[in-house]
Structure formats: structure tokens, C-alpha cells
PDB file with one MODEL, atoms N, CA, C and O in Angstrom:
MODEL        1
ATOM      1  N   MET A   1     -11.166 -71.540 -72.245  1.00  0.00           N
ATOM      2  CA  MET A   1     -10.134 -70.756 -72.898  1.00  0.00           C
ATOM      3  C   MET A   1      -9.708 -69.583 -72.012  1.00  0.00           C
ATOM      4  O   MET A   1      -8.514 -69.348 -71.826  1.00  0.00           O
ATOM      5  N   LEU A   2     -10.666 -68.858 -71.473  1.00  0.00           N
ATOM      6  CA  LEU A   2     -10.355 -67.718 -70.615  1.00  0.00           C
ATOM      7  C   LEU A   2      -9.647 -68.180 -69.348  1.00  0.00           C
ATOM      8  O   LEU A   2      -8.727 -67.525 -68.858  1.00  0.00           O
ATOM      9  N   ARG A   3     -10.087 -69.306 -68.835  1.00  0.00           N
ATOM     10  CA  ARG A   3      -9.478 -69.836 -67.612  1.00  0.00           C
ATOM     11  C   ARG A   3      -8.014 -70.221 -67.852  1.00  0.00           C
ATOM     12  O   ARG A   3      -7.168 -69.964 -66.996  1.00  0.00           O
ATOM     13  N   ARG A   4      -7.703 -70.824 -68.986  1.00  0.00           N
ATOM     14  CA  ARG A   4      -6.330 -71.179 -69.328  1.00  0.00           C
ATOM     15  C   ARG A   4      -5.453 -69.938 -69.428  1.00  0.00           C
ATOM     16  O   ARG A   4      -4.315 -69.931 -68.960  1.00  0.00           O
ATOM     17  N   THR A   5      -5.986 -68.899 -70.035  1.00  0.00           N
ATOM     18  CA  THR A   5      -5.241 -67.655 -70.182  1.00  0.00           C
ATOM     19  C   THR A   5      -4.940 -67.047 -68.816  1.00  0.00           C
ATOM     20  O   THR A   5      -3.821 -66.596 -68.571  1.00  0.00           O
ATOM     21  N   LEU A   6      -5.928 -67.032 -67.929  1.00  0.00           N
ATOM     22  CA  LEU A   6      -5.717 -66.489 -66.589  1.00  0.00           C
ATOM     23  C   LEU A   6      -4.706 -67.312 -65.810  1.00  0.00           C
ATOM     24  O   LEU A   6      -3.875 -66.751 -65.095  1.00  0.00           O
ATOM     25  N   ILE A   7      -4.760 -68.616 -65.934  1.00  0.00           N
ATOM     26  CA  ILE A   7      -3.801 -69.486 -65.248  1.00  0.00           C
ATOM     27  C   ILE A   7      -2.393 -69.261 -65.801  1.00  0.00           C
ATOM     28  O   ILE A   7      -1.420 -69.302 -65.048  1.00  0.00           O
ATOM     29  N   ALA A   8      -2.280 -69.029 -67.078  1.00  0.00           N
ATOM     30  CA  ALA A   8      -0.974 -68.789 -67.691  1.00  0.00           C
ATOM     31  C   ALA A   8      -0.418 -67.423 -67.296  1.00  0.00           C
ATOM     32  O   ALA A   8       0.796 -67.274 -67.162  1.00  0.00           O
ATOM     33  N   LEU A   9      -1.277 -66.430 -67.109  1.00  0.00           N
ATOM     34  CA  LEU A   9      -0.816 -65.084 -66.778  1.00  0.00           C
ATOM     35  C   LEU A   9      -0.543 -64.883 -65.288  1.00  0.00           C
ATOM     36  O   LEU A   9       0.142 -63.931 -64.915  1.00  0.00           O
ATOM     37  N   LEU A  10      -1.058 -65.748 -64.443  1.00  0.00           N
ATOM     38  CA  LEU A  10      -0.860 -65.613 -62.999  1.00  0.00           C
ATOM     39  C   LEU A  10       0.618 -65.665 -62.607  1.00  0.00           C
ATOM     40  O   LEU A  10       1.053 -64.805 -61.841  1.00  0.00           O
ATOM     41  N   PRO A  11       1.412 -66.623 -63.087  1.00  0.00           N
ATOM     42  CA  PRO A  11       2.843 -66.609 -62.729  1.00  0.00           C
ATOM     43  C   PRO A  11       3.564 -65.350 -63.224  1.00  0.00           C
ATOM     44  O   PRO A  11       4.455 -64.838 -62.547  1.00  0.00           O
ATOM     45  N   LEU A  12       3.182 -64.861 -64.387  1.00  0.00           N
ATOM     46  CA  LEU A  12       3.785 -63.639 -64.906  1.00  0.00           C
ATOM     47  C   LEU A  12       3.447 -62.448 -64.011  1.00  0.00           C
ATOM     48  O   LEU A  12       4.314 -61.626 -63.715  1.00  0.00           O
ATOM     49  N   ALA A  13       2.210 -62.358 -63.588  1.00  0.00           N
ATOM     50  CA  ALA A  13       1.801 -61.270 -62.694  1.00  0.00           C
ATOM     51  C   ALA A  13       2.549 -61.356 -61.369  1.00  0.00           C
ATOM     52  O   ALA A  13       2.972 -60.332 -60.834  1.00  0.00           O
ATOM     53  N   LEU A  14       2.715 -62.552 -60.837  1.00  0.00           N
ATOM     54  CA  LEU A  14       3.474 -62.725 -59.591  1.00  0.00           C
ATOM     55  C   LEU A  14       4.931 -62.338 -59.780  1.00  0.00           C
ATOM     56  O   LEU A  14       5.531 -61.730 -58.894  1.00  0.00           O
ATOM     57  N   LEU A  15       5.496 -62.679 -60.909  1.00  0.00           N
ATOM     58  CA  LEU A  15       6.875 -62.336 -61.207  1.00  0.00           C
ATOM     59  C   LEU A  15       7.085 -60.827 -61.235  1.00  0.00           C
ATOM     60  O   LEU A  15       8.136 -60.338 -60.819  1.00  0.00           O
ATOM     61  N   VAL A  16       6.113 -60.103 -61.712  1.00  0.00           N
ATOM     62  CA  VAL A  16       6.208 -58.644 -61.781  1.00  0.00           C
ATOM     63  C   VAL A  16       5.906 -58.013 -60.419  1.00  0.00           C
ATOM     64  O   VAL A  16       6.573 -57.053 -60.034  1.00  0.00           O
ATOM     65  N   LEU A  17       4.933 -58.520 -59.691  1.00  0.00           N
ATOM     66  CA  LEU A  17       4.498 -57.885 -58.450  1.00  0.00           C
ATOM     67  C   LEU A  17       5.357 -58.201 -57.225  1.00  0.00           C
ATOM     68  O   LEU A  17       5.511 -57.342 -56.357  1.00  0.00           O
ATOM     69  N   LEU A  18       5.911 -59.387 -57.131  1.00  0.00           N
ATOM     70  CA  LEU A  18       6.668 -59.751 -55.934  1.00  0.00           C
ATOM     71  C   LEU A  18       7.858 -58.839 -55.647  1.00  0.00           C
ATOM     72  O   LEU A  18       8.029 -58.446 -54.493  1.00  0.00           O
ATOM     73  N   PRO A  19       8.688 -58.479 -56.624  1.00  0.00           N
ATOM     74  CA  PRO A  19       9.776 -57.546 -56.313  1.00  0.00           C
ATOM     75  C   PRO A  19       9.274 -56.169 -55.840  1.00  0.00           C
ATOM     76  O   PRO A  19       9.912 -55.529 -55.003  1.00  0.00           O
ATOM     77  N   VAL A  20       8.168 -55.734 -56.361  1.00  0.00           N
ATOM     78  CA  VAL A  20       7.608 -54.450 -55.945  1.00  0.00           C
ATOM     79  C   VAL A  20       7.113 -54.522 -54.504  1.00  0.00           C
ATOM     80  O   VAL A  20       7.296 -53.583 -53.730  1.00  0.00           O
ATOM     81  N   ILE A  21       6.494 -55.628 -54.154  1.00  0.00           N
ATOM     82  CA  ILE A  21       5.953 -55.789 -52.800  1.00  0.00           C
ATOM     83  C   ILE A  21       7.066 -55.920 -51.776  1.00  0.00           C
ATOM     84  O   ILE A  21       6.971 -55.339 -50.695  1.00  0.00           O
ATOM     85  N   PHE A  22       8.122 -56.670 -52.085  1.00  0.00           N
ATOM     86  CA  PHE A  22       9.153 -56.973 -51.104  1.00  0.00           C
ATOM     87  C   PHE A  22      10.401 -56.102 -51.183  1.00  0.00           C
ATOM     88  O   PHE A  22      11.375 -56.385 -50.486  1.00  0.00           O
ATOM     89  N   ARG A  23      10.409 -55.065 -51.996  1.00  0.00           N
ATOM     90  CA  ARG A  23      11.604 -54.229 -52.069  1.00  0.00           C
ATOM     91  C   ARG A  23      11.815 -53.482 -50.763  1.00  0.00           C
ATOM     92  O   ARG A  23      10.880 -53.235 -50.002  1.00  0.00           O
ATOM     93  N   GLU A  24      13.060 -53.134 -50.531  1.00  0.00           N
ATOM     94  CA  GLU A  24      13.427 -52.432 -49.307  1.00  0.00           C
ATOM     95  C   GLU A  24      12.936 -50.988 -49.386  1.00  0.00           C
ATOM     96  O   GLU A  24      13.208 -50.271 -50.349  1.00  0.00           O
ATOM     97  N   ARG A  25      12.221 -50.592 -48.373  1.00  0.00           N
ATOM     98  CA  ARG A  25      11.712 -49.221 -48.327  1.00  0.00           C
ATOM     99  C   ARG A  25      12.773 -48.313 -47.725  1.00  0.00           C
ATOM    100  O   ARG A  25      13.361 -48.639 -46.694  1.00  0.00           O
ATOM    101  N   THR A  26      13.016 -47.184 -48.361  1.00  0.00           N
ATOM    102  CA  THR A  26      13.968 -46.225 -47.823  1.00  0.00           C
ATOM    103  C   THR A  26      13.238 -44.936 -47.525  1.00  0.00           C
ATOM    104  O   THR A  26      12.407 -44.474 -48.307  1.00  0.00           O
ATOM    105  N   ALA A  27      13.556 -44.375 -46.402  1.00  0.00           N
ATOM    106  CA  ALA A  27      12.942 -43.110 -46.009  1.00  0.00           C
ATOM    107  C   ALA A  27      13.585 -41.974 -46.800  1.00  0.00           C
ATOM    108  O   ALA A  27      14.719 -42.092 -47.264  1.00  0.00           O
ATOM    109  N   ALA A  28      12.867 -40.901 -46.943  1.00  0.00           N
ATOM    110  CA  ALA A  28      13.408 -39.734 -47.617  1.00  0.00           C
ATOM    111  C   ALA A  28      14.559 -39.176 -46.788  1.00  0.00           C
ATOM    112  O   ALA A  28      14.464 -39.119 -45.562  1.00  0.00           O
ATOM    113  N   PRO A  29      15.644 -38.763 -47.441  1.00  0.00           N
ATOM    114  CA  PRO A  29      16.783 -38.255 -46.681  1.00  0.00           C
ATOM    115  C   PRO A  29      16.444 -36.948 -45.969  1.00  0.00           C
ATOM    116  O   PRO A  29      15.628 -36.152 -46.433  1.00  0.00           O
ATOM    117  N   ALA A  30      17.091 -36.760 -44.842  1.00  0.00           N
ATOM    118  CA  ALA A  30      16.874 -35.531 -44.076  1.00  0.00           C
ATOM    119  C   ALA A  30      17.416 -34.343 -44.867  1.00  0.00           C
ATOM    120  O   ALA A  30      18.334 -34.489 -45.674  1.00  0.00           O
ATOM    121  N   ALA A  31      16.844 -33.182 -44.628  1.00  0.00           N
ATOM    122  CA  ALA A  31      17.257 -31.982 -45.346  1.00  0.00           C
ATOM    123  C   ALA A  31      18.705 -31.617 -45.036  1.00  0.00           C
ATOM    124  O   ALA A  31      19.386 -31.015 -45.866  1.00  0.00           O
ATOM    125  N   ASN A  32      19.171 -31.977 -43.853  1.00  0.00           N
ATOM    126  CA  ASN A  32      20.532 -31.627 -43.462  1.00  0.00           C
ATOM    127  C   ASN A  32      21.525 -32.773 -43.680  1.00  0.00           C
ATOM    128  O   ASN A  32      22.624 -32.746 -43.126  1.00  0.00           O
ATOM    129  N   ALA A  33      21.158 -33.767 -44.468  1.00  0.00           N
ATOM    130  CA  ALA A  33      22.028 -34.914 -44.730  1.00  0.00           C
ATOM    131  C   ALA A  33      23.210 -34.479 -45.579  1.00  0.00           C
ATOM    132  O   ALA A  33      23.086 -33.615 -46.447  1.00  0.00           O
ATOM    133  N   ASP A  34      24.364 -35.092 -45.315  1.00  0.00           N
ATOM    134  CA  ASP A  34      25.543 -34.836 -46.137  1.00  0.00           C
ATOM    135  C   ASP A  34      25.333 -35.470 -47.506  1.00  0.00           C
ATOM    136  O   ASP A  34      24.560 -36.417 -47.652  1.00  0.00           O
ATOM    137  N   ARG A  35      26.027 -34.940 -48.500  1.00  0.00           N
ATOM    138  CA  ARG A  35      25.848 -35.429 -49.864  1.00  0.00           C
ATOM    139  C   ARG A  35      27.199 -35.806 -50.451  1.00  0.00           C
ATOM    140  O   ARG A  35      28.172 -35.063 -50.316  1.00  0.00           O
ATOM    141  N   LEU A  36      27.255 -36.953 -51.097  1.00  0.00           N
ATOM    142  CA  LEU A  36      28.461 -37.435 -51.745  1.00  0.00           C
ATOM    143  C   LEU A  36      28.119 -37.759 -53.193  1.00  0.00           C
ATOM    144  O   LEU A  36      27.197 -38.530 -53.459  1.00  0.00           O
ATOM    145  N   VAL A  37      28.862 -37.171 -54.131  1.00  0.00           N
ATOM    146  CA  VAL A  37      28.646 -37.430 -55.551  1.00  0.00           C
ATOM    147  C   VAL A  37      29.721 -38.404 -56.013  1.00  0.00           C
ATOM    148  O   VAL A  37      30.912 -38.155 -55.824  1.00  0.00           O
ATOM    149  N   ILE A  38      29.301 -39.516 -56.619  1.00  0.00           N
ATOM    150  CA  ILE A  38      30.230 -40.532 -57.112  1.00  0.00           C
ATOM    151  C   ILE A  38      29.975 -40.738 -58.599  1.00  0.00           C
ATOM    152  O   ILE A  38      28.847 -40.991 -59.022  1.00  0.00           O
ATOM    153  N   ILE A  39      31.040 -40.625 -59.382  1.00  0.00           N
ATOM    154  CA  ILE A  39      30.972 -40.897 -60.821  1.00  0.00           C
ATOM    155  C   ILE A  39      31.507 -42.306 -61.021  1.00  0.00           C
ATOM    156  O   ILE A  39      32.655 -42.586 -60.676  1.00  0.00           O
ATOM    157  N   THR A  40      30.695 -43.189 -61.569  1.00  0.00           N
ATOM    158  CA  THR A  40      31.078 -44.591 -61.679  1.00  0.00           C
ATOM    159  C   THR A  40      30.497 -45.246 -62.924  1.00  0.00           C
ATOM    160  O   THR A  40      29.403 -44.894 -63.363  1.00  0.00           O
ATOM    161  N   PRO A  41      31.235 -46.203 -63.494  1.00  0.00           N
ATOM    162  CA  PRO A  41      30.694 -46.982 -64.603  1.00  0.00           C
ATOM    163  C   PRO A  41      30.036 -48.278 -64.135  1.00  0.00           C
ATOM    164  O   PRO A  41      29.566 -49.060 -64.961  1.00  0.00           O
ATOM    165  N   HIS A  42      29.996 -48.518 -62.815  1.00  0.00           N
ATOM    166  CA  HIS A  42      29.523 -49.791 -62.293  1.00  0.00           C
ATOM    167  C   HIS A  42      28.020 -49.982 -62.463  1.00  0.00           C
ATOM    168  O   HIS A  42      27.264 -49.030 -62.658  1.00  0.00           O
ATOM    169  N   THR A  43      27.613 -51.249 -62.382  1.00  0.00           N
ATOM    170  CA  THR A  43      26.210 -51.602 -62.560  1.00  0.00           C
ATOM    171  C   THR A  43      25.399 -51.238 -61.317  1.00  0.00           C
ATOM    172  O   THR A  43      25.952 -50.904 -60.269  1.00  0.00           O
ATOM    173  N   GLU A  44      24.087 -51.310 -61.459  1.00  0.00           N
ATOM    174  CA  GLU A  44      23.170 -50.968 -60.369  1.00  0.00           C
ATOM    175  C   GLU A  44      23.376 -51.857 -59.153  1.00  0.00           C
ATOM    176  O   GLU A  44      23.279 -51.377 -58.023  1.00  0.00           O
ATOM    177  N   SER A  45      23.657 -53.132 -59.352  1.00  0.00           N
ATOM    178  CA  SER A  45      23.834 -54.035 -58.213  1.00  0.00           C
ATOM    179  C   SER A  45      25.065 -53.666 -57.394  1.00  0.00           C
ATOM    180  O   SER A  45      25.024 -53.724 -56.165  1.00  0.00           O
ATOM    181  N   ILE A  46      26.145 -53.294 -58.041  1.00  0.00           N
ATOM    182  CA  ILE A  46      27.346 -52.865 -57.325  1.00  0.00           C
ATOM    183  C   ILE A  46      27.089 -51.557 -56.606  1.00  0.00           C
ATOM    184  O   ILE A  46      27.494 -51.398 -55.454  1.00  0.00           O
ATOM    185  N   ARG A  47      26.428 -50.623 -57.258  1.00  0.00           N
ATOM    186  CA  ARG A  47      26.113 -49.335 -56.614  1.00  0.00           C
ATOM    187  C   ARG A  47      25.214 -49.535 -55.410  1.00  0.00           C
ATOM    188  O   ARG A  47      25.398 -48.871 -54.391  1.00  0.00           O
ATOM    189  N   TYR A  48      24.244 -50.436 -55.503  1.00  0.00           N
ATOM    190  CA  TYR A  48      23.330 -50.695 -54.396  1.00  0.00           C
ATOM    191  C   TYR A  48      24.083 -51.221 -53.180  1.00  0.00           C
ATOM    192  O   TYR A  48      23.888 -50.733 -52.067  1.00  0.00           O
ATOM    193  N   GLU A  49      24.940 -52.212 -53.392  1.00  0.00           N
ATOM    194  CA  GLU A  49      25.685 -52.800 -52.278  1.00  0.00           C
ATOM    195  C   GLU A  49      26.613 -51.774 -51.644  1.00  0.00           C
ATOM    196  O   GLU A  49      26.681 -51.676 -50.419  1.00  0.00           O
ATOM    197  N   PHE A  50      27.323 -51.012 -52.459  1.00  0.00           N
ATOM    198  CA  PHE A  50      28.218 -49.992 -51.930  1.00  0.00           C
ATOM    199  C   PHE A  50      27.441 -48.923 -51.180  1.00  0.00           C
ATOM    200  O   PHE A  50      27.842 -48.507 -50.093  1.00  0.00           O
ATOM    201  N   ASP A  51      26.333 -48.478 -51.753  1.00  0.00           N
ATOM    202  CA  ASP A  51      25.505 -47.436 -51.151  1.00  0.00           C
ATOM    203  C   ASP A  51      25.021 -47.855 -49.767  1.00  0.00           C
ATOM    204  O   ASP A  51      25.155 -47.103 -48.801  1.00  0.00           O
ATOM    205  N   ARG A  52      24.469 -49.036 -49.677  1.00  0.00           N
ATOM    206  CA  ARG A  52      23.929 -49.525 -48.404  1.00  0.00           C
ATOM    207  C   ARG A  52      25.026 -49.648 -47.353  1.00  0.00           C
ATOM    208  O   ARG A  52      24.862 -49.183 -46.225  1.00  0.00           O
ATOM    209  N   ALA A  53      26.140 -50.271 -47.716  1.00  0.00           N
ATOM    210  CA  ALA A  53      27.216 -50.501 -46.759  1.00  0.00           C
ATOM    211  C   ALA A  53      27.899 -49.194 -46.352  1.00  0.00           C
ATOM    212  O   ALA A  53      28.181 -48.992 -45.171  1.00  0.00           O
ATOM    213  N   PHE A  54      28.166 -48.310 -47.304  1.00  0.00           N
ATOM    214  CA  PHE A  54      28.884 -47.080 -46.975  1.00  0.00           C
ATOM    215  C   PHE A  54      28.020 -46.122 -46.153  1.00  0.00           C
ATOM    216  O   PHE A  54      28.524 -45.460 -45.246  1.00  0.00           O
ATOM    217  N   ARG A  55      26.715 -46.043 -46.465  1.00  0.00           N
ATOM    218  CA  ARG A  55      25.858 -45.174 -45.654  1.00  0.00           C
ATOM    219  C   ARG A  55      25.790 -45.656 -44.210  1.00  0.00           C
ATOM    220  O   ARG A  55      25.788 -44.845 -43.284  1.00  0.00           O
ATOM    221  N   THR A  56      25.735 -46.981 -44.011  1.00  0.00           N
ATOM    222  CA  THR A  56      25.741 -47.536 -42.658  1.00  0.00           C
ATOM    223  C   THR A  56      27.055 -47.211 -41.958  1.00  0.00           C
ATOM    224  O   THR A  56      27.045 -46.774 -40.807  1.00  0.00           O
ATOM    225  N   TYR A  57      28.184 -47.414 -42.630  1.00  0.00           N
ATOM    226  CA  TYR A  57      29.498 -47.114 -42.068  1.00  0.00           C
ATOM    227  C   TYR A  57      29.607 -45.627 -41.730  1.00  0.00           C
ATOM    228  O   TYR A  57      30.068 -45.270 -40.646  1.00  0.00           O
ATOM    229  N   TYR A  58      29.190 -44.773 -42.638  1.00  0.00           N
ATOM    230  CA  TYR A  58      29.277 -43.323 -42.432  1.00  0.00           C
ATOM    231  C   TYR A  58      28.455 -42.901 -41.217  1.00  0.00           C
ATOM    232  O   TYR A  58      28.897 -42.076 -40.418  1.00  0.00           O
ATOM    233  N   HIS A  59      27.269 -43.465 -41.085  1.00  0.00           N
ATOM    234  CA  HIS A  59      26.412 -43.124 -39.943  1.00  0.00           C
ATOM    235  C   HIS A  59      27.040 -43.590 -38.630  1.00  0.00           C
ATOM    236  O   HIS A  59      26.970 -42.876 -37.630  1.00  0.00           O
ATOM    237  N   GLU A  60      27.648 -44.769 -38.617  1.00  0.00           N
ATOM    238  CA  GLU A  60      28.310 -45.272 -37.407  1.00  0.00           C
ATOM    239  C   GLU A  60      29.500 -44.410 -37.025  1.00  0.00           C
ATOM    240  O   GLU A  60      29.750 -44.190 -35.840  1.00  0.00           O
ATOM    241  N   GLN A  61      30.245 -43.916 -38.023  1.00  0.00           N
ATOM    242  CA  GLN A  61      31.445 -43.131 -37.751  1.00  0.00           C
ATOM    243  C   GLN A  61      31.152 -41.685 -37.371  1.00  0.00           C
ATOM    244  O   GLN A  61      31.815 -41.126 -36.496  1.00  0.00           O
ATOM    245  N   THR A  62      30.161 -41.074 -38.024  1.00  0.00           N
ATOM    246  CA  THR A  62      29.920 -39.644 -37.833  1.00  0.00           C
ATOM    247  C   THR A  62      28.620 -39.335 -37.115  1.00  0.00           C
ATOM    248  O   THR A  62      28.467 -38.249 -36.555  1.00  0.00           O
ATOM    249  N   GLY A  63      27.680 -40.270 -37.122  1.00  0.00           N
ATOM    250  CA  GLY A  63      26.370 -40.008 -36.534  1.00  0.00           C
ATOM    251  C   GLY A  63      25.486 -39.166 -37.434  1.00  0.00           C
ATOM    252  O   GLY A  63      24.421 -38.719 -37.008  1.00  0.00           O
ATOM    253  N   ARG A  64      25.907 -38.943 -38.668  1.00  0.00           N
ATOM    254  CA  ARG A  64      25.153 -38.117 -39.613  1.00  0.00           C
ATOM    255  C   ARG A  64      24.648 -38.975 -40.762  1.00  0.00           C
ATOM    256  O   ARG A  64      25.214 -40.023 -41.071  1.00  0.00           O
ATOM    257  N   GLU A  65      23.575 -38.512 -41.388  1.00  0.00           N
ATOM    258  CA  GLU A  65      23.003 -39.202 -42.550  1.00  0.00           C
ATOM    259  C   GLU A  65      23.774 -38.804 -43.806  1.00  0.00           C
ATOM    260  O   GLU A  65      24.350 -37.718 -43.873  1.00  0.00           O
ATOM    261  N   LEU A  66      23.779 -39.689 -44.795  1.00  0.00           N
ATOM    262  CA  LEU A  66      24.487 -39.444 -46.039  1.00  0.00           C
ATOM    263  C   LEU A  66      23.585 -39.795 -47.214  1.00  0.00           C
ATOM    264  O   LEU A  66      22.896 -40.816 -47.200  1.00  0.00           O
ATOM    265  N   VAL A  67      23.596 -38.951 -48.219  1.00  0.00           N
ATOM    266  CA  VAL A  67      22.904 -39.220 -49.485  1.00  0.00           C
ATOM    267  C   VAL A  67      23.965 -39.350 -50.554  1.00  0.00           C
ATOM    268  O   VAL A  67      24.779 -38.446 -50.744  1.00  0.00           O
ATOM    269  N   ILE A  68      23.960 -40.478 -51.256  1.00  0.00           N
ATOM    270  CA  ILE A  68      24.920 -40.680 -52.340  1.00  0.00           C
ATOM    271  C   ILE A  68      24.238 -40.403 -53.670  1.00  0.00           C
ATOM    272  O   ILE A  68      23.220 -41.009 -54.001  1.00  0.00           O
ATOM    273  N   ASP A  69      24.809 -39.488 -54.416  1.00  0.00           N
ATOM    274  CA  ASP A  69      24.288 -39.100 -55.726  1.00  0.00           C
ATOM    275  C   ASP A  69      25.154 -39.783 -56.788  1.00  0.00           C
ATOM    276  O   ASP A  69      26.286 -39.367 -57.039  1.00  0.00           O
ATOM    277  N   TRP A  70      24.608 -40.838 -57.409  1.00  0.00           N
ATOM    278  CA  TRP A  70      25.354 -41.618 -58.373  1.00  0.00           C
ATOM    279  C   TRP A  70      25.286 -40.960 -59.748  1.00  0.00           C
ATOM    280  O   TRP A  70      24.208 -40.593 -60.215  1.00  0.00           O
ATOM    281  N   ARG A  71      26.436 -40.813 -60.388  1.00  0.00           N
ATOM    282  CA  ARG A  71      26.506 -40.287 -61.746  1.00  0.00           C
ATOM    283  C   ARG A  71      27.148 -41.350 -62.625  1.00  0.00           C
ATOM    284  O   ARG A  71      28.232 -41.848 -62.321  1.00  0.00           O
ATOM    285  N   SER A  72      26.485 -41.688 -63.698  1.00  0.00           N
ATOM    286  CA  SER A  72      26.990 -42.703 -64.611  1.00  0.00           C
ATOM    287  C   SER A  72      27.197 -42.061 -65.982  1.00  0.00           C
ATOM    288  O   SER A  72      26.235 -41.657 -66.634  1.00  0.00           O
ATOM    289  N   PRO A  73      28.467 -41.967 -66.421  1.00  0.00           N
ATOM    290  CA  PRO A  73      28.733 -41.300 -67.702  1.00  0.00           C
ATOM    291  C   PRO A  73      28.254 -42.097 -68.905  1.00  0.00           C
ATOM    292  O   PRO A  73      28.176 -41.561 -70.011  1.00  0.00           O
ATOM    293  N   GLY A  74      27.930 -43.372 -68.704  1.00  0.00           N
ATOM    294  CA  GLY A  74      27.481 -44.203 -69.805  1.00  0.00           C
ATOM    295  C   GLY A  74      28.659 -44.779 -70.564  1.00  0.00           C
ATOM    296  O   GLY A  74      29.770 -44.253 -70.503  1.00  0.00           O
ATOM    297  N   GLY A  75      28.418 -45.823 -71.252  1.00  0.00           N
ATOM    298  CA  GLY A  75      29.483 -46.478 -71.990  1.00  0.00           C
ATOM    299  C   GLY A  75      30.417 -47.240 -71.073  1.00  0.00           C
ATOM    300  O   GLY A  75      30.086 -47.511 -69.919  1.00  0.00           O
ATOM    301  N   THR A  76      31.591 -47.585 -71.591  1.00  0.00           N
ATOM    302  CA  THR A  76      32.573 -48.305 -70.776  1.00  0.00           C
ATOM    303  C   THR A  76      33.885 -47.570 -70.768  1.00  0.00           C
ATOM    304  O   THR A  76      34.840 -48.020 -70.135  1.00  0.00           O
TER     305      THR A  76
ENDMDL
END
């Protein structure tokens, strides 16, 4: 009985742990990084893609780091 329970819970544990193990690590922003505040109703996936791409573009254009501060008013 205990063995069946452990076998059943193993896939669930992997489902929870794998995203934590393989997530992209981001370094803490530099103290002198530029800051951009964006108010948006978009979902987390859209914000993530925009954040990653725009910070890369900004760094290529200016040579400076950028921190994006997302503000979500809630609702639609």
C-alpha cells in the first residue's frame, strides 16, 4: 500500500520540482540600472517574452542594464 502511494506521488513531485530546477536564473539588477515602469493588462507569459526581448534590445542599443517594473491594474 505504501509503495503504491509513493509510486503514485512520484510523477506529481516531478511535475512540481522540474520547473523549479530548470527555470531561468536571473542575476540581481545593478544598482545603477535604468528603470522602466509599464502598466499592462497582459498575462505573465506576454510580459515575460516582452521583458526578455526588450532588455536584450535595450542593452545592445545603449550598453546599459534595464529593470522593467510591471504594474497590473487587475481586471480587463
